[in-house]
C-alpha positions as CSV (number, residue, x, y, z in Angstrom):
1,M,-14.2,65.3,20.2
2,E,-13.0,67.3,17.1
3,I,-9.4,66.5,16.1
4,D,-7.0,69.4,15.8
5,R,-5.7,69.2,12.4
6,K,-2.6,71.4,13.1
7,K,-1.5,69.1,15.9
8,V,-2.0,66.0,13.8
9,V,0.2,67.6,11.0
10,A,2.7,68.7,13.5
11,V,3.1,65.1,14.9
12,V,3.2,63.5,11.5
13,L,5.8,66.0,10.5
14,V,7.8,64.9,13.5
15,L,7.3,61.2,13.0
16,I,8.1,61.1,9.3
17,P,11.8,62.1,9.8
18,V,12.2,60.0,12.9
19,L,10.8,56.9,10.9
20,I,13.1,57.7,8.0
21,L,16.1,58.1,10.3
22,Y,15.2,54.7,12.1
23,G,14.8,53.1,8.7
24,A,18.2,54.4,7.5
25,H,19.7,53.3,10.8
26,E,18.6,49.9,10.1
27,V,19.7,49.8,6.6
28,F,23.3,51.1,7.6
29,K,23.6,48.8,10.8
30,P,25.3,45.8,9.2
31,F,27.9,48.2,7.8
32,Y,28.7,50.5,10.6
33,K,32.0,48.8,11.5
34,A,33.0,48.6,7.7
35,I,32.4,52.3,7.5
36,L,34.4,53.0,10.6
37,W,37.4,50.9,9.6
38,A,37.3,52.6,6.0
39,V,37.5,56.0,7.6
40,I,40.3,54.9,10.2
41,V,42.3,53.4,7.1
42,G,41.4,56.3,4.9
43,V,42.6,58.8,7.2
44,T,45.7,56.9,8.0
45,F,46.8,56.7,4.3
46,W,45.3,59.9,3.2
47,P,48.8,61.5,2.6
48,V,49.9,58.5,0.5
49,N,46.6,59.0,-1.7
50,K,47.3,62.7,-2.3
51,K,51.0,62.0,-3.3
52,I,49.7,59.4,-5.9
53,R,47.0,61.9,-7.0
54,L,49.6,64.5,-7.7
55,L,52.1,62.1,-9.5
56,L,49.1,61.2,-11.8
57,R,48.2,65.0,-12.2
58,G,45.0,64.9,-10.5
59,R,43.5,61.7,-12.1
60,E,41.1,61.0,-9.0
61,A,39.7,57.6,-10.1
62,L,43.0,56.0,-11.2
63,S,44.9,57.5,-8.3
64,S,42.1,56.5,-5.7
65,L,42.1,52.9,-7.2
66,I,45.9,52.6,-7.0
67,A,45.9,53.8,-3.4
68,T,43.2,51.4,-2.4
69,V,44.9,48.4,-4.1
70,G,48.3,49.5,-2.6
71,V,46.7,49.6,1.0
72,L,45.0,46.2,0.4
73,L,48.3,44.7,-0.5
74,F,50.1,46.5,2.4
75,F,47.9,44.7,4.8
76,L,47.2,41.2,2.7
77,I,50.7,40.3,2.1
78,P,52.1,40.5,5.7
79,S,48.9,39.0,7.0
80,A,49.1,35.9,4.6
81,F,52.7,35.2,6.0
82,L,51.6,35.8,9.5
83,I,48.3,33.7,9.3
84,K,50.5,30.7,7.8
85,S,53.1,30.9,10.5
86,L,50.3,31.2,13.3
87,V,48.5,28.0,11.9
88,T,51.7,26.1,12.0
89,Q,52.8,27.2,15.3
90,V,49.3,26.7,17.1
91,S,49.3,23.3,15.7
92,Y,52.7,22.7,17.2
93,V,51.8,24.2,20.6
94,Y,48.7,22.0,20.8
95,E,50.4,18.9,19.7
96,K,53.7,19.2,21.6
97,V,53.0,21.6,24.6
98,Y,49.4,21.1,25.5
99,P,49.9,17.4,26.5
100,Q,52.8,18.5,28.7
101,I,50.5,20.9,30.9
102,P,49.7,18.1,33.5
103,M,53.3,17.5,34.0
104,I,54.2,21.3,34.3
105,L,51.3,21.9,36.7
106,D,52.4,19.0,38.9
107,R,55.9,20.6,39.2
108,I,54.3,24.0,40.1
109,Y,52.0,22.2,42.6
110,Q,55.0,20.7,44.3
111,L,56.2,24.3,44.9
112,I,53.3,25.5,46.6
113,P,53.5,25.3,50.3
114,F,49.9,25.2,51.2
115,K,47.7,22.8,49.2
116,D,45.0,20.4,49.5
117,D,44.4,17.1,47.6
118,S,42.0,18.6,45.0
119,L,44.1,21.5,44.1
120,K,46.3,19.7,41.4
121,E,43.2,18.3,39.8
122,N,41.4,21.6,39.6
123,L,44.4,23.1,38.0
124,I,44.7,20.6,35.4
125,T,41.0,20.6,34.6
126,N,40.9,24.5,34.5
127,F,43.8,24.5,32.1
128,K,42.1,21.9,30.0
129,D,38.9,23.8,30.0
130,V,41.0,26.9,28.8
131,G,42.4,25.0,26.0
132,Q,39.0,23.6,24.8
133,V,37.6,27.1,24.9
134,L,40.6,28.4,22.8
135,I,39.9,25.7,20.2
136,S,36.3,26.3,20.2
137,Y,36.8,30.0,19.7
138,M,39.2,29.2,16.8
139,S,36.7,27.0,15.2
140,S,33.9,29.4,15.5
141,A,36.3,32.1,14.0
142,T,37.0,29.8,11.1
143,G,33.2,29.5,10.6
144,N,32.9,33.4,10.4
145,V,35.4,33.6,7.3
146,L,32.5,34.5,4.9
147,S,31.1,37.2,7.1
148,V,34.7,38.7,7.7
149,L,35.5,38.6,4.0
150,F,32.1,40.3,3.2
151,Q,32.9,43.0,5.8
152,M,36.4,43.5,4.3
153,S,35.0,43.8,0.7
154,V,32.7,46.5,1.8
155,T,35.5,48.3,3.6
156,V,37.7,48.1,0.7
157,L,34.9,49.5,-1.6
158,I,34.1,52.4,0.8
159,L,37.9,53.3,1.2
160,Y,37.9,53.7,-2.5
161,F,35.4,56.3,-2.5
162,I,36.7,57.9,0.5
163,F,40.0,58.3,-1.5
164,R,38.2,59.5,-4.4
165,D,35.4,61.7,-2.9
166,G,36.4,62.6,0.6
167,E,37.3,66.0,0.1
168,R,34.0,66.7,-1.9
169,F,32.1,65.1,0.9
170,I,33.8,67.3,3.6
171,E,33.1,70.5,1.6
172,R,29.5,69.5,1.1
173,L,29.1,68.8,4.7
174,R,30.6,72.2,5.6
175,N,28.1,74.0,3.1
176,S,24.9,72.1,4.1
177,M,25.1,71.8,7.9
178,L,23.7,74.3,10.3
179,I,27.0,73.9,12.3
180,P,29.5,76.6,11.6
181,S,32.1,75.4,9.1
182,E,34.9,76.2,11.6
183,E,33.4,73.6,13.9
184,I,33.4,70.9,11.1
185,D,36.9,71.8,10.4
186,I,37.8,71.3,14.0
187,F,35.9,67.9,14.1
188,V,37.7,66.7,11.0
189,R,41.2,67.8,12.3
190,E,40.4,66.2,15.7
191,T,39.4,62.9,14.1
192,G,42.6,62.7,12.0
193,E,44.7,63.6,14.9
194,V,43.0,61.0,17.3
195,I,43.3,58.2,14.6
196,R,46.9,59.1,13.8
197,A,47.8,59.2,17.6
198,V,46.2,55.7,18.2
199,I,47.9,54.2,15.1
200,Y,51.4,55.4,16.2
201,G,50.7,55.3,20.1
202,V,48.9,52.0,20.3
203,I,49.0,50.1,17.2
204,F,52.5,50.7,16.0
205,T,54.1,50.6,19.5
206,A,52.1,47.3,20.2
207,M,53.4,45.8,16.9
208,L,56.9,46.7,17.7
209,Q,56.5,45.1,21.2
210,G,55.1,42.0,19.6
211,V,57.9,41.8,17.1
212,L,60.6,42.3,19.7
213,G,58.9,39.9,22.0
214,G,58.9,37.3,19.4
215,I,62.6,37.9,18.6
216,G,63.2,37.3,22.3
217,F,61.4,34.0,22.3
218,W,63.4,32.8,19.1
219,I,66.8,34.0,20.7
220,T,66.2,32.0,23.9
221,G,64.9,28.9,21.7
222,L,61.3,29.0,23.0
223,P,58.7,27.4,20.9
224,A,56.4,29.3,18.5
225,P,57.9,32.7,18.7
226,V,55.4,34.2,15.9
227,L,52.4,32.8,18.0
228,F,53.6,34.3,21.3
229,G,54.6,37.5,19.5
230,A,51.1,37.9,18.3
231,I,49.7,37.2,21.7
232,M,52.1,40.0,23.2
233,F,50.9,42.3,20.1
234,I,47.3,41.8,21.5
235,M,48.4,42.2,25.3
236,A,50.2,45.3,24.5
237,I,47.0,47.0,23.1
238,I,45.3,46.5,26.2
239,P,46.2,49.2,28.7
240,F,47.8,48.0,32.1
241,A,48.0,44.4,30.6
242,G,51.2,44.5,29.1
243,T,53.7,41.9,27.5
244,A,55.1,40.9,30.9
245,I,52.1,38.7,31.0
246,V,53.7,36.6,28.3
247,W,57.4,36.9,28.6
248,G,57.3,36.8,32.4
249,P,56.1,33.1,32.7
250,A,58.3,31.9,29.9
251,A,61.4,33.5,31.7
252,V,60.3,31.7,34.9
253,Y,60.0,28.5,32.8
254,L,63.5,28.9,31.4
255,L,65.0,29.5,34.9
256,Y,63.1,26.6,36.4
257,Y,64.5,24.1,33.8
258,G,68.1,25.2,34.3
259,M,68.4,27.6,31.4
260,I,69.6,30.3,33.6
261,W,71.3,32.7,30.9
262,Q,68.3,32.3,28.6
263,G,66.1,33.2,31.4
264,I,68.0,36.1,32.5
265,F,68.4,37.4,29.0
266,L,64.5,37.2,28.4
267,I,63.9,39.1,31.6
268,L,66.5,41.7,30.5
269,W,65.1,41.8,27.1
270,G,61.5,42.1,28.2
271,L,62.4,45.0,30.6
272,L,64.7,46.9,28.5
273,A,63.8,46.2,24.8
274,V,60.2,45.5,25.1
275,G,59.3,47.5,28.1
276,M,61.0,50.7,27.2
277,I,58.7,51.1,24.1
278,D,55.7,51.0,26.6
279,N,57.3,53.5,29.1
280,F,58.6,56.0,26.6
281,L,57.4,55.7,23.0
282,R,53.7,55.0,23.8
283,P,53.2,57.9,26.3
284,Y,55.1,60.3,23.8
285,F,52.9,59.5,20.9
286,I,49.6,59.5,22.9
287,S,50.2,62.6,24.9
288,K,51.9,64.6,22.3
289,R,49.5,63.9,19.6
290,L,46.3,63.8,21.4
291,G,47.0,66.8,23.6
292,F,45.5,65.2,26.9
293,H,46.7,63.4,29.7
294,V,47.6,59.6,29.2
295,I,44.9,58.3,31.7
296,F,42.3,59.8,29.3
297,S,43.6,57.8,26.4
298,F,43.6,54.6,28.5
299,I,39.9,55.2,29.7
300,G,39.1,55.8,26.0
301,I,40.7,52.5,24.9
302,I,39.4,50.2,27.7
303,G,36.1,51.8,27.5
304,G,35.9,51.9,23.6
305,M,36.8,48.3,23.4
306,S,34.2,47.3,25.9
307,A,31.6,49.2,24.1
308,F,32.4,48.7,20.4
309,G,34.9,45.9,20.1
310,F,38.4,46.4,18.5
311,V,37.3,49.5,16.6
312,G,36.7,50.9,20.0
313,V,40.5,51.3,20.3
314,F,40.0,54.3,17.9
315,L,36.5,55.3,18.7
316,G,37.0,55.6,22.4
317,P,39.8,58.0,22.5
318,L,38.0,60.0,19.8
319,L,35.0,60.5,21.9
320,I,37.1,61.4,24.9
321,A,38.9,63.9,22.7
322,L,35.7,65.5,21.3
323,L,34.2,65.7,24.8
324,I,37.3,67.5,26.2
325,R,37.1,70.0,23.3
326,L,33.3,70.5,24.1
327,I,34.1,71.1,27.7
328,E,37.0,73.5,26.9
329,K,34.7,75.4,24.4
330,Y,31.8,75.9,26.8
331,S,33.7,76.3,29.8
332,G,36.8,78.1,28.9
333,M,39.0,75.5,30.9
334,E,42.0,73.8,29.6
335,A,42.3,69.8,29.7
């Protein structure tokens, strides 16, 4: 059977780009998260980079270097103090609070009206298992320090080139792709808006809630305010979870042990100071900046974190926003 040369050539011409794309994907695969984080940080601090460039009269390399070092210090200095406090307070909680868990659970057990003989043992065993899991997780996280440092170094390097060559890259993209330049401009604008909306509407508000929650713990004399503030920051990022999961049981603990005023204060502080941020600031930033219903941002955050890890907090809402824009473009509907 004679082979059709034209068909073979056509297949080869299709396969070669596919193989090149697959090979490039494998090369870039270890760096996808570093690239995404560099883009997120670059978009967030782009106005700072532009101001530094103006002050230095257009010296791109120097201004980009100063902006990159400034961003690095902006994250590293607070992180160093936070990590130091967290290590100290985690050790304190493990040494002082963890051994008291059986006694606390025994008191809770006495309040349960319906129970069997094995309930208390199961509670104690489960809490000990949780503690061991947390310790194991922290140990594995410590073991991954070199990997994290490598990813951070790559992120910083990419960030420098985003600051230096970002505008040229967008311009080249505009001129070389078959997609109309207006569509590329819309994509770039949407990306920036979503990243800033998530920074202010999720990260900033969660940070504020964590700080205020930690202050509430400190005022009421509860141990490890920095640790529990950090936990509240994490819980505040997750939609529908909320900081009440942390300060609620703490307030019950205070009331149970006779510290009535401290318990009442923590409840009021949690509802008014911490809770109002979640009820007013977060919806304002998300709905105003993203331009679509808050429920879509929550779906984007939860689905994004499930699919892509923590970077999905940004990537999920971005994909939802772009999907809505596509629906609007091709259907003429408003989201």
